[in-house]
Backbone as CSV, one residue per row, in Angstrom:
resi,resn,N_x,N_y,N_z,CA_x,CA_y,CA_z,C_x,C_y,C_z
1,MET,52.398,72.870,168.481,53.128,73.420,167.227,52.285,74.583,166.788
2,GLU,53.386,75.191,166.155,53.156,76.689,165.789,52.290,77.077,165.380
3,SER,51.104,77.764,165.271,49.506,77.947,164.195,50.391,78.779,162.991
4,ASN,49.422,78.349,162.495,49.771,78.948,161.475,50.480,79.428,160.358
5,LYS,50.791,77.858,160.346,52.207,77.592,159.300,51.554,76.421,158.858
6,GLU,52.355,75.836,157.324,51.754,75.008,156.577,52.455,73.652,156.807
7,VAL,51.389,72.837,156.042,52.045,71.369,156.349,53.672,70.439,156.491
8,PHE,54.622,70.521,157.488,55.203,70.275,157.187,55.554,68.278,156.950
9,SER,56.833,68.048,156.527,57.096,66.566,155.958,57.381,65.798,157.687
10,PRO,57.268,64.876,157.239,57.691,64.446,159.081,58.795,64.561,159.111
11,ASP,59.534,64.617,158.692,61.155,64.711,158.387,61.583,66.262,159.146
12,GLY,60.497,66.976,158.605,60.479,68.825,158.858,60.122,69.615,160.096
13,ILE,58.933,68.389,161.135,58.690,68.475,161.698,59.237,69.197,162.839
14,TYR,60.713,68.513,163.346,60.753,69.260,164.687,62.023,70.032,163.989
15,ALA,62.899,69.775,162.783,63.250,71.436,162.259,62.434,72.530,162.310
16,GLY,60.697,72.249,161.658,60.118,73.749,161.750,59.267,74.298,162.905
17,ASN,59.720,73.194,163.997,59.069,73.622,165.745,59.780,74.227,166.650
18,LYS,60.924,73.691,166.429,62.384,74.240,168.180,62.240,75.369,168.183
19,ARG,61.849,76.292,167.106,61.799,77.585,168.086,61.181,78.330,168.151
20,TYR,60.201,77.700,167.892,58.332,77.772,168.165,58.674,77.669,169.809
21,THR,58.631,76.140,170.214,59.166,75.251,171.840,59.472,76.744,172.302
22,ASP,60.588,76.940,172.261,61.623,78.029,172.828,60.745,79.863,173.351
23,ASN,60.088,79.427,172.224,59.012,81.274,172.703,58.150,80.775,173.297
24,TYR,57.231,80.018,173.239,56.318,80.169,173.646,56.474,79.164,175.034
25,PHE,57.185,78.621,176.102,57.015,78.516,177.541,58.275,80.351,177.677
26,GLU,58.904,80.725,176.777,59.511,81.903,177.102,58.155,82.944,178.000
27,GLY,58.744,83.598,178.777,57.951,84.063,179.311,56.798,83.156,180.493
28,ARG,56.917,82.241,180.100,55.337,81.257,181.043,55.795,80.800,182.245
29,ILE,57.202,80.380,181.866,57.647,79.951,182.483,58.505,80.710,183.685
30,HIS,58.877,80.967,184.710,59.491,82.414,185.613,61.612,81.960,185.351
31,ALA,62.464,82.489,185.408,63.858,81.694,184.594,64.007,81.414,185.977
32,LYS,63.924,81.547,187.020,64.530,80.533,187.964,64.263,79.287,187.935
33,HIS,63.421,78.960,187.317,62.944,77.838,187.148,62.791,76.994,185.928
34,LYS,63.794,77.944,184.771,64.293,76.925,184.198,64.641,75.802,183.664
35,LYS,65.638,75.199,184.885,66.029,74.351,185.194,65.969,73.284,185.909
36,GLU,64.257,73.737,186.962,63.928,72.530,187.074,62.529,71.514,186.564
37,ALA,61.847,73.266,185.866,61.058,72.682,184.958,60.742,71.710,184.506
38,GLU,59.772,70.325,184.675,59.814,69.559,183.300,58.271,68.885,183.558
39,ILE,58.686,67.791,182.892,56.845,66.815,182.147,57.176,65.447,182.116
40,GLU,56.145,65.208,183.148,56.254,63.217,183.170,54.961,62.636,182.569
41,ILE,55.208,61.816,181.892,54.260,61.440,180.682,54.530,59.539,181.195
42,THR,53.082,58.711,182.332,53.742,57.233,181.598,52.100,56.850,180.639
43,PHE,52.866,56.101,179.688,51.758,56.142,179.065,51.658,54.275,178.449
44,ARG,51.205,53.927,177.595,50.968,51.748,178.052,50.919,51.747,175.883
45,ILE,51.811,50.952,175.609,51.515,50.554,174.007,51.805,48.610,174.288
46,GLU,50.216,48.041,173.978,50.167,47.017,174.495,50.413,46.438,175.971
47,LYS,51.539,46.025,176.406,51.914,45.183,177.704,53.000,46.032,177.853
48,LYS,53.157,47.281,177.484,54.978,47.910,177.441,54.516,49.206,178.290
49,TYR,55.229,49.466,179.282,54.710,50.441,179.873,56.114,51.573,179.740
50,TYR,54.851,52.574,179.190,56.822,53.948,178.629,56.498,54.750,179.852
51,LYS,57.817,55.201,180.739,57.517,56.284,181.571,59.278,57.162,181.518
52,ILE,58.357,58.709,180.881,60.039,59.608,180.360,59.626,60.850,181.000
53,ILE,60.510,61.503,181.882,60.190,62.841,182.203,61.526,63.734,180.866
54,ARG,60.557,64.844,180.702,61.200,65.485,179.657,61.525,67.354,180.276
55,GLY,62.648,68.122,179.926,62.760,68.926,180.943,62.033,70.288,179.572
56,PHE,61.037,71.078,180.379,60.490,71.875,178.715,61.303,72.957,178.059
57,PHE,62.764,73.040,178.020,63.772,72.973,177.034,64.989,72.697,176.761
58,GLU,65.252,71.448,176.904,65.555,69.825,175.954,64.761,69.405,175.241
59,LYS,64.709,70.648,174.234,63.894,69.338,172.991,64.606,68.753,172.384
60,ASP,66.091,67.976,172.555,66.527,66.824,172.092,66.784,65.965,173.142
61,ALA,66.660,65.585,174.255,66.991,64.970,175.284,65.931,64.689,175.764
62,LEU,65.760,63.706,176.821,65.184,63.132,177.800,65.959,63.183,179.620
63,ARG,65.562,63.386,180.478,65.751,62.755,181.540,65.669,62.042,182.150
64,TYR,64.575,61.506,181.479,64.757,59.716,182.168,63.961,58.957,181.258
65,LEU,64.008,58.145,181.729,63.677,56.523,180.644,62.973,55.438,180.781
66,GLU,62.557,55.144,181.538,61.876,53.983,181.860,60.962,53.636,180.806
67,ILE,61.456,52.025,180.159,60.094,50.824,179.751,60.153,49.406,180.568
68,TYR,58.765,49.204,181.039,59.087,47.577,181.402,57.053,47.619,181.239
69,LYS,57.369,46.071,181.579,55.576,45.671,181.851,55.549,45.010,183.808
70,ASN,54.070,44.791,183.554,53.807,44.825,184.832,53.166,43.275,184.210
71,GLU,53.511,42.314,185.896,53.405,41.251,186.166,53.231,40.820,187.099
72,LYS,51.638,40.327,187.406,51.257,40.078,189.042,51.700,41.493,190.305
73,ASN,51.751,42.132,189.796,51.698,43.187,190.263,53.632,43.896,190.499
74,LYS,54.025,43.414,189.411,55.682,43.436,189.983,56.342,44.021,188.672
75,LYS,56.973,44.952,188.841,57.455,45.847,187.317,58.148,44.765,187.079
76,ILE,59.069,44.458,186.215,59.608,43.960,185.083,60.456,45.256,183.924
77,PRO,61.794,45.564,184.328,62.459,46.322,183.702,62.342,45.665,182.019
78,LEU,62.312,46.322,180.854,62.795,45.849,179.530,64.277,46.623,179.188
79,ILE,64.397,47.506,179.642,65.323,48.157,178.860,66.627,48.823,180.086
80,SER,67.886,48.636,179.587,68.473,49.636,180.196,69.351,51.004,180.002
81,THR,68.928,52.158,180.926,69.089,52.731,180.432,70.347,54.109,181.352
82,GLU,70.800,52.696,182.592,72.054,53.551,183.423,73.044,54.160,182.522
83,SER,73.546,53.538,181.285,74.653,54.441,180.035,74.241,55.706,179.896
84,LEU,73.363,55.749,179.357,72.558,55.973,178.289,73.114,57.888,178.732
85,SER,73.049,58.394,177.679,73.090,59.868,178.330,71.760,60.753,177.575
86,PRO,71.523,61.869,178.167,70.082,62.327,177.466,69.516,62.709,176.251
87,LYS,69.768,62.723,175.637,70.365,62.714,173.894,70.014,61.493,173.387
88,GLU,71.176,59.897,173.919,70.568,58.771,174.027,69.474,58.100,174.235
89,LEU,69.242,58.783,175.483,67.721,58.053,175.940,66.670,58.508,175.435
90,LYS,66.269,60.372,174.456,66.007,59.984,173.612,65.773,59.560,172.465
91,LYS,66.828,59.043,172.211,67.003,58.813,170.330,66.464,56.991,171.099
92,LYS,66.679,56.476,172.124,66.350,54.790,172.425,65.143,55.071,172.757
93,TYR,64.227,55.708,173.135,63.107,56.366,173.703,62.191,56.118,172.440
94,GLU,62.977,56.948,171.052,62.126,57.218,169.798,62.049,55.621,169.184
95,GLU,62.849,55.064,168.833,63.371,53.852,168.541,62.965,52.669,168.901
96,GLU,62.665,52.315,170.212,61.430,51.773,171.144,59.763,51.479,170.468
97,MET,59.753,53.553,170.577,58.376,53.239,171.054,57.813,53.641,169.152
98,ALA,58.544,53.467,168.251,58.780,53.221,167.040,57.790,52.020,166.457
99,LYS,58.891,51.434,167.143,59.139,49.733,166.963,58.074,49.342,167.482
100,ASP,57.522,49.640,168.692,56.451,48.739,169.258,54.699,49.756,168.900
101,ILE,54.886,50.703,168.159,53.341,50.872,167.597,53.511,50.704,165.713
102,GLY,54.278,50.349,165.781,54.667,49.365,164.250,54.789,50.183,163.070
103,ILE,55.407,51.161,162.846,55.374,52.432,162.394,57.558,52.524,161.727
104,ASN,57.832,52.333,162.537,59.190,51.882,162.177,59.855,53.321,162.177
105,ASN,59.092,54.658,162.343,59.631,55.548,162.250,59.361,56.943,162.877
106,PHE,59.136,57.169,164.148,59.432,58.079,165.144,58.365,59.176,164.441
107,GLU,58.655,59.806,163.389,58.840,60.900,161.985,57.150,60.803,162.407
108,TYR,57.619,59.671,161.617,56.083,59.095,160.822,55.135,59.145,161.940
109,TYR,55.682,59.038,163.224,54.139,59.056,164.306,54.067,59.940,164.507
110,THR,54.772,61.148,164.955,54.733,62.287,164.920,53.472,63.303,163.690
111,PHE,53.900,62.778,162.786,53.435,62.891,161.258,51.337,62.980,161.759
112,LEU,51.618,61.731,162.103,50.308,61.025,161.913,49.633,61.737,163.424
113,GLN,49.870,61.432,164.072,49.901,62.026,165.672,49.437,63.945,165.139
114,LEU,50.557,64.568,164.766,49.665,65.670,164.913,48.501,66.404,163.662
115,TYR,48.712,65.537,162.538,47.753,65.959,161.103,47.025,64.593,160.798
116,VAL,46.555,63.924,161.586,45.510,62.483,161.402,44.579,62.717,163.025
117,LEU,45.718,62.157,164.069,44.732,61.913,165.278,44.107,62.903,165.453
118,THR,44.848,63.741,165.741,45.009,65.518,166.579,43.806,66.317,165.946
119,PHE,42.998,67.020,166.358,41.733,67.991,166.155,42.691,69.232,166.159
120,ASP,42.793,69.892,164.889,43.436,71.484,164.440,42.688,72.366,163.725
121,GLU,42.273,73.275,164.937,41.204,74.475,164.701,42.459,74.934,163.711
122,ASN,43.812,75.173,162.731,43.778,75.755,161.932,43.491,74.372,160.781
123,ARG,43.283,74.002,160.846,42.536,72.575,159.641,43.481,72.480,158.698
124,ARG,44.822,71.851,159.706,46.307,71.548,158.611,45.707,70.137,158.966
125,MET,44.344,69.379,158.467,44.052,67.951,158.631,44.244,67.180,157.653
126,LEU,43.982,65.707,157.856,44.428,64.523,156.448,43.028,65.212,155.781
127,PHE,42.001,65.736,155.956,40.919,66.066,155.188,41.175,67.471,154.739
128,TRP,42.207,68.111,155.268,41.679,70.088,155.102,43.471,70.267,153.804
129,ASP,43.503,69.876,154.088,45.162,70.044,153.215,45.691,68.667,152.829
130,ASP,46.103,69.086,151.122,46.416,67.831,150.217,48.099,67.046,149.953
131,ARG,48.339,68.415,151.015,49.761,68.084,151.084,49.902,66.744,152.464
132,ALA,49.247,67.149,153.443,48.587,66.301,154.531,48.567,64.929,153.853
133,SER,47.602,64.789,152.971,46.502,63.868,152.453,47.442,62.485,152.198
134,TYR,48.530,63.309,151.142,49.612,62.385,150.809,50.109,62.501,151.322
135,HIS,51.067,62.945,152.028,52.440,62.318,153.276,51.891,61.260,154.195
136,THR,50.370,61.124,154.157,49.141,60.292,155.019,49.268,58.915,154.688
137,LEU,49.532,58.872,153.047,48.752,58.403,151.902,49.914,57.312,151.861
138,SER,51.196,58.030,152.061,52.469,57.365,151.441,53.212,56.662,152.760
139,ILE,52.590,57.048,153.884,53.022,56.353,155.535,51.679,55.197,155.600
140,ALA,50.896,54.888,155.432,49.561,54.287,155.437,49.895,53.219,154.611
141,PHE,50.173,52.720,153.360,50.417,51.901,152.432,51.572,51.397,151.877
142,ASN,52.647,51.759,152.716,54.166,51.619,152.569,54.767,50.750,153.316
143,THR,55.110,49.723,152.883,55.670,49.068,154.419,56.803,49.061,154.729
144,ASN,57.752,50.298,153.337,58.850,49.963,153.428,58.674,51.138,153.498
145,VAL,59.907,51.414,154.552,60.718,53.082,155.234,61.123,53.817,154.031
146,GLU,61.983,53.074,153.763,62.636,53.356,152.220,61.734,54.082,151.466
147,ASP,61.129,53.597,150.814,59.948,53.953,149.734,59.116,55.072,149.852
148,THR,58.789,55.291,151.612,58.086,55.828,152.099,59.018,57.270,151.905
149,LYS,60.371,57.189,152.249,61.017,58.520,151.862,61.015,59.141,150.460
150,LYS,61.531,58.098,149.458,61.507,58.445,148.312,59.891,58.779,147.976
151,LEU,59.278,58.700,148.247,57.735,59.333,147.397,57.984,60.454,148.334
152,ILE,57.623,60.957,149.652,57.292,61.785,149.867,58.554,62.724,149.433
153,ALA,59.531,62.527,149.654,61.027,63.004,148.768,60.317,64.152,147.581
154,LEU,59.950,62.696,146.403,59.279,63.157,144.927,58.522,64.030,145.004
155,LYS,57.130,64.351,145.882,56.239,65.194,146.067,57.410,66.447,145.973
156,ARG,58.274,66.282,147.079,58.985,67.861,147.561,59.316,68.066,146.267
157,ASP,59.994,67.301,145.530,60.744,68.037,144.068,59.427,67.907,143.245
158,ILE,58.040,67.245,143.074,57.620,68.105,142.071,57.223,69.017,142.332
159,GLU,56.331,69.480,144.297,56.296,71.164,143.960,57.140,72.202,143.919
160,LYS,58.595,71.604,143.751,59.396,72.052,143.824,59.351,73.335,142.258
161,TYR,59.308,72.064,141.573,59.078,72.038,139.954,58.134,72.766,139.478
162,ASP,57.002,72.537,140.298,55.308,73.381,139.770,56.033,74.740,140.438
163,SER,56.662,74.899,141.300,56.740,76.197,141.328,57.388,77.165,140.443
164,ASP,59.014,76.540,140.475,59.827,77.351,139.635,59.065,77.163,137.631
165,GLY,57.957,76.000,137.876,57.244,76.213,136.571,56.125,77.485,136.848
166,ARG,55.797,77.852,137.841,54.972,78.865,137.010,55.249,80.433,137.868
167,ASN,56.928,80.149,138.248,57.690,81.983,138.203,58.259,81.960,136.654
168,SER,58.317,80.363,136.280,58.941,81.035,134.585,58.215,81.663,133.937
169,ARG,56.917,80.766,133.644,55.729,81.347,133.224,55.268,82.227,133.406
170,TRP,55.360,83.707,134.606,54.595,84.352,134.832,56.375,85.034,134.467
171,GLN,57.578,85.007,134.624,58.292,86.004,133.555,58.604,85.413,132.381
172,ALA,58.339,84.755,131.401,57.854,84.531,130.795,56.660,86.027,129.976
173,THR,55.270,85.777,130.857,54.363,86.732,130.325,55.142,87.785,130.513
174,GLN,55.883,88.782,131.308,56.301,89.717,131.676,57.063,90.198,130.377
175,ILE,58.331,88.924,129.954,59.125,89.422,128.919,58.428,89.156,127.595
176,HIS,57.601,89.427,127.217,56.818,89.023,126.129,55.648,90.048,126.108
177,LYS,55.603,90.389,127.898,55.215,92.332,127.378,55.338,93.080,127.018
178,LYS,56.844,92.635,127.654,57.833,94.055,127.286,58.530,94.169,126.370
179,ILE,58.571,92.425,125.208,58.723,92.801,124.132,57.947,94.138,122.795
180,ASN,55.991,92.948,123.247,55.309,93.906,122.600,55.204,95.651,122.931
181,ASP,55.778,95.838,124.091,55.730,97.359,123.833,56.564,98.009,123.657
182,LEU,58.353,97.331,123.324,59.810,97.384,122.847,59.369,98.110,121.288
183,LEU,57.703,96.599,120.450,57.306,96.657,118.871,56.440,97.910,119.207
184,LYS,55.662,98.220,119.382,54.997,99.260,119.712,55.875,100.673,119.533
185,THR,57.030,100.451,120.142,57.925,102.164,120.312,58.269,101.818,119.422
186,LYS,59.275,100.389,118.841,59.937,100.800,117.584,58.716,101.314,116.371
187,ASN,58.022,100.534,116.580,56.635,100.791,114.729,56.079,102.612,115.425
188,GLU,56.151,103.053,116.401,56.182,104.593,115.892,57.744,105.995,116.304
189,THR,58.574,104.808,116.409,60.248,106.221,115.818,60.269,106.166,114.242
190,ASP,59.387,104.623,114.189,60.077,104.412,112.868,59.387,105.605,111.436
191,ASN,58.615,105.817,112.119,57.810,106.807,111.524,58.447,108.417,111.652
192,PRO,58.794,109.023,110.619,59.638,109.585,110.675,58.821,110.950,110.841
193,GLU,57.551,111.033,110.033,56.296,112.313,110.888,56.135,112.257,111.862
194,HIS,55.566,110.534,112.955,55.677,111.618,113.587,56.464,112.017,114.807
195,ALA,57.515,111.568,114.744,59.171,111.323,115.257,59.649,112.940,115.240
196,MET,59.089,113.529,114.071,59.047,115.464,114.039,57.931,115.793,114.851
197,ASN,57.392,115.790,114.492,55.899,116.327,115.070,56.383,116.254,116.745
198,GLU,56.700,114.950,117.468,56.476,114.687,118.809,57.631,115.519,119.594
199,TYR,58.948,115.880,118.385,60.279,116.839,118.605,59.427,117.990,118.608
200,LYS,58.639,118.568,117.185,58.335,120.370,117.244,57.560,119.598,118.845
201,GLU,56.706,119.185,119.130,55.621,119.560,120.613,57.059,119.797,121.795
202,ILE,58.113,118.988,121.965,59.323,118.747,122.858,59.721,120.520,123.241
203,LEU,59.827,120.390,122.068,60.855,121.785,121.029,60.007,122.828,121.642
204,LYS,58.579,122.825,121.545,57.798,123.747,121.862,57.570,124.179,123.482
205,GLU,57.338,123.232,123.703,57.201,122.475,125.706,58.591,123.240,126.170
206,TYR,59.796,123.113,125.952,60.430,123.334,125.856,60.876,124.952,126.182
207,ASP,60.639,125.270,125.110,60.283,127.117,124.573,59.915,127.628,126.031
208,LYS,58.757,127.306,126.046,57.418,127.796,126.993,58.216,127.664,128.519
209,ILE,58.870,126.460,128.578,59.466,126.148,130.382,60.597,126.971,130.032
210,GLU,61.411,127.401,128.764,62.309,128.349,129.409,62.153,130.021,129.498
211,LYS,60.785,130.443,128.731,60.431,130.855,129.072,60.213,131.495,130.559
212,GLU,58.999,130.409,131.374,59.074,131.011,132.906,60.414,130.891,133.908
213,LEU,61.309,130.024,133.244,62.117,130.092,134.497,62.992,131.654,134.305
214,ASN,63.062,132.015,133.088,63.619,133.615,132.597,62.557,134.394,133.124
215,ASN,61.175,134.233,133.455,60.492,135.042,134.386,61.122,135.029,135.578
216,THR,60.570,134.301,135.861,61.537,133.582,137.596,62.481,134.285,137.846
217,ARG,64.065,134.189,137.244,65.250,134.844,137.524,65.118,136.471,138.007
218,ILE,63.858,137.310,136.722,63.896,138.207,136.464,63.097,139.137,137.786
219,GLU,62.211,138.233,138.852,61.567,138.363,140.068,62.127,137.993,140.800
220,TYR,63.101,137.060,140.766,63.884,136.865,141.633,64.770,137.182,142.028
221,ASP,65.706,138.118,140.935,66.254,139.356,141.262,66.506,140.707,141.706
222,THR,64.909,140.830,141.098,64.247,142.458,141.751,63.930,142.010,142.965
223,LEU,63.485,140.707,143.209,63.239,140.510,145.138,64.347,140.683,145.572
224,LEU,65.229,140.175,145.730,66.598,140.540,145.896,67.304,141.578,145.989
225,LYS,66.686,142.558,145.433,66.991,143.872,145.058,66.385,145.042,146.331
226,ASN,64.993,144.921,146.435,64.117,145.111,147.116,64.387,144.647,148.624
227,GLN,65.436,143.466,148.938,65.423,143.503,149.834,66.640,143.886,150.451
228,SER,67.025,144.465,149.532,68.485,145.404,149.291,68.311,146.298,150.249
229,PHE,67.169,147.222,149.386,66.936,148.596,150.024,66.622,148.739,151.728
230,ILE,65.446,147.085,151.691,64.528,147.868,152.911,65.795,147.235,154.458
231,ASN,66.478,145.741,153.826,67.546,146.402,154.984,68.649,147.993,155.154
232,LEU,69.337,147.912,153.906,69.461,148.678,154.337,68.867,150.270,154.767
233,GLU,67.676,150.510,154.869,66.468,151.514,155.697,66.385,150.726,156.392
234,ILE,66.172,149.949,157.008,66.091,148.877,158.220,67.542,149.365,158.933
235,TYR,68.418,149.202,158.944,70.150,149.899,159.408,69.975,151.590,159.805
236,ASN,69.345,152.471,158.813,69.458,153.933,158.805,68.945,153.872,160.214
237,LEU,67.333,153.133,160.198,66.351,153.437,161.479,67.063,153.445,162.439
238,ARG,67.706,151.964,162.521,67.925,151.857,164.054,69.393,152.566,163.952
239,SER,70.105,153.146,163.482,70.982,154.183,163.696,70.587,155.247,164.042
240,GLU,69.116,155.896,163.035,68.818,157.296,163.876,67.741,156.816,165.078
241,TYR,67.663,155.622,165.232,67.102,155.241,166.798,67.817,155.315,168.211
242,ASN,68.800,154.700,167.784,70.230,154.671,168.899,70.749,156.260,169.338
243,LYS,70.746,156.794,168.302,71.402,158.611,168.189,69.761,158.773,169.339
244,LEU,68.681,159.205,169.060,67.868,159.756,169.877,67.285,158.888,171.435
245,TYR,67.881,158.049,171.461,67.491,157.462,172.606,68.697,157.555,173.611
246,SER,69.835,157.767,173.038,70.929,158.138,173.204,70.401,159.422,174.150
247,ARG,70.425,160.067,173.562,70.414,161.831,173.097,69.006,162.252,174.473
248,TYR,68.714,161.379,174.554,66.694,162.234,175.720,66.583,160.490,176.363
249,SER,66.801,159.721,176.771,66.833,158.729,177.642,67.348,158.669,178.951
250,GLU,69.179,158.867,178.318,70.003,158.566,179.168,70.184,159.348,179.886
251,PRO,70.341,161.145,179.740,70.284,161.784,180.847,69.123,161.626,181.819
252,ARG,67.745,161.378,181.346,66.674,161.371,182.089,66.880,160.126,183.091
253,SER,67.296,158.973,182.871,67.240,158.188,183.451,68.750,158.258,184.763
254,LYS,69.603,158.648,184.720,71.148,159.343,185.356,70.182,160.402,186.269
255,LEU,69.087,161.653,185.856,68.491,161.939,186.878,67.571,161.208,187.686
256,THR,66.948,160.327,187.508,65.918,160.158,188.389,66.286,159.188,189.562
257,LYS,67.669,158.703,189.290,69.346,158.523,190.559,69.307,159.591,191.340
258,ASN,69.253,160.493,190.988,69.855,161.920,192.137,69.566,161.471,193.568
259,ASN,70.043,161.606,194.180,69.648,161.395,195.972,68.195,162.540,196.214
260,TYR,68.754,164.095,195.793,67.688,165.149,196.275,66.298,164.228,195.398
261,ILE,66.468,164.127,194.498,64.831,162.906,193.621,64.598,162.309,194.331
262,LYS,65.172,161.591,194.423,64.790,160.437,195.029,64.187,160.805,196.640
263,MET,64.302,161.838,197.433,63.887,161.964,198.753,62.686,163.202,198.157
264,PHE,62.700,163.975,197.166,61.613,164.256,197.042,60.382,163.285,196.735
265,LEU,61.088,162.158,195.793,59.581,161.110,195.595,59.028,160.431,197.427
266,ASP,60.325,160.179,198.115,59.495,159.417,199.577,58.961,160.030,199.801
267,LYS,59.153,161.319,200.280,58.421,161.837,201.014,57.474,162.695,200.500
268,LYS,56.810,162.483,198.714,56.179,163.475,198.126,56.108,165.112,199.171
269,GLU,57.347,165.545,198.797,57.075,167.477,198.866,57.945,167.414,198.596
270,CYS,57.934,168.862,198.359,59.259,169.286,197.465,59.596,170.493,198.245
271,LEU,61.158,170.217,198.611,62.066,170.922,199.402,61.851,172.731,199.188
272,ILE,61.390,172.587,197.829,62.147,174.448,197.682,60.970,174.803,197.728
273,CYS,59.830,174.424,197.322,58.879,175.392,197.960,57.810,175.048,199.096
274,GLY,57.421,173.449,199.301,57.251,172.984,200.526,55.865,172.403,200.037
275,ALA,55.178,172.450,198.742,54.174,171.902,198.514,54.145,170.297,198.947
276,LYS,53.155,169.954,199.210,53.085,168.680,199.500,52.051,167.784,199.201
277,GLY,52.185,166.168,198.898,51.087,165.743,197.625,51.575,165.149,196.675
278,GLU,50.156,163.842,196.145,50.615,163.389,194.972,50.520,163.996,193.686
279,HIS,50.182,164.602,193.485,50.649,166.470,192.013,51.985,166.523,192.563
280,VAL,53.029,166.756,193.446,54.048,166.786,193.368,55.045,166.007,192.984
281,ILE,54.243,164.365,193.218,55.283,163.433,192.224,55.026,163.401,191.262
282,GLU,54.316,164.241,190.930,53.732,164.074,189.307,54.636,165.360,188.598
283,MET,54.209,166.100,189.013,55.521,167.631,188.155,56.734,167.371,187.899
284,ILE,57.260,166.627,189.825,58.646,166.538,190.125,58.940,165.440,188.459
């Protein structure tokens, strides 16, 4: 059963735990073994033996059902299941088991097993949860199944109406608080002198903010003008730079590519005067 969940009513246990069953076995059983994965159990109620086989992922069906007696080491079948489908096998198993344990409702047996007979580390047992106690008493002290269903349904309706009542009280409290706030505001606005003083304060604050806005706009316009002057100066400097670069850099770059100059640099010798050495390269 899924942990950290509220106590389910007997008829809600299956619906509340179906998805959890799929999630629990997913990943624990390899995908290729899903069809073969099954569990088999044999147990006894009084003198009857039950043998069931269920697939791990087949919550609403049984693969095999056998109910029999043992007399003198001989197995005597008590029901015929050859013509039953897997879902019919499950229904037959629940009907026969409920009848044999004397509860007449398999869902009630499931509830008692989970919340009364089994230790639950989540403390969702008989003495830990009011809802579990109520359902258990309803099942234990009613021999009529229909009466038990009516009691459990009545309890569910009471809980719903109680929840609706709490919500209504909370909403009423919020509305009452809102009404008081509105009345307080109304009393303040009904005073002309108070309203006029508040208006003057708002007007004064507005004038102050408007003045700050105008100063900010003037500063912004000044910054835009300064930016334009700076951009113009940058443009003029770039133009002057290009002129100077064109005048001084390009002729020198062409001159260094001259074949005679390259020959001077490679031989480290002036072919005009015959001087040799590193200083010749520096001079050239």
